[in-house]
Phi, psi and omega in degrees: 000311182294326178288321174300320181294311183296327177297312181293324177293318182297321180302308180298320185294320186290324177293327178286336184269057177258131178268147175218162179268162179302149172298139175287151173302146182273112176074192181252046177243153181223121180263133186246122168251119187220120190207153170245173181299339187243353180206146174252119179279314177223137183232089181058033177280136181283126177228168184271320185208147171226133176244127186231144175267120180242169180295338177265001179125158182286146179208157180257149184238124177242168173301147182071019177296144180297141177306133187215147174231125180219154177260128182282143170252172179298136182162191182259127172263128178251126179245119177259114179279168184298335182273001177095349178301135177247131176246134179239127184234128178277139176234146178261327175186166180155200180225161172226140177229124177251119187268165180284358174257025179062021176266147182233128172243138174225123185235139178260155170283132187263003178282079184074001179253115188235141174286132180234131178295130189290332185282354182235150175059037180303314177296315177304323187280328176299315185289322176298320181299313178294320180293315176305315185293315183299316179301313182296319177297320177298310178306317181296316181297321180284322183247052187301326185273356185261115179301321184294314177299322177294320180297314181292316178295321180296314180300315183293323179294316182297318177300309183296325175295319179296321181294321170303312178301317184289321179289328181275334184246000000 
């Protein structure tokens, strides 16, 4: 009796150990959720393409993209909507997640890192970038021996440089 029970148990266990691949995305749609702590830019809106700057390099996201997790670096996120409208949004840092169902979530760090629309406040951003760079360079020279101050200054300089690039082009 015990031997027959073990045999039946093994048979059931083998049937349960079947490997399968992830489900394919449904259709050619990609839902985007894109938010900072203070504002939601897209909430599950279907879009055509997203281009993001990541720490490992910039890349584009289309429907049926392979699942991905990336850390954003300072730069411009470009969103191409289904009607052809292109939105460019400056990001200072955050993450982007591409799921196997073609949904995309991007979240920004809200601790002083704010997304700014490229089409507004261009002159303000240029002057901010210049001032931020000057302050960071001064901090670095005064606090030369502190690794944390150096890292903060380097990050602020990178953000300032990307703001200038975004505002210029």
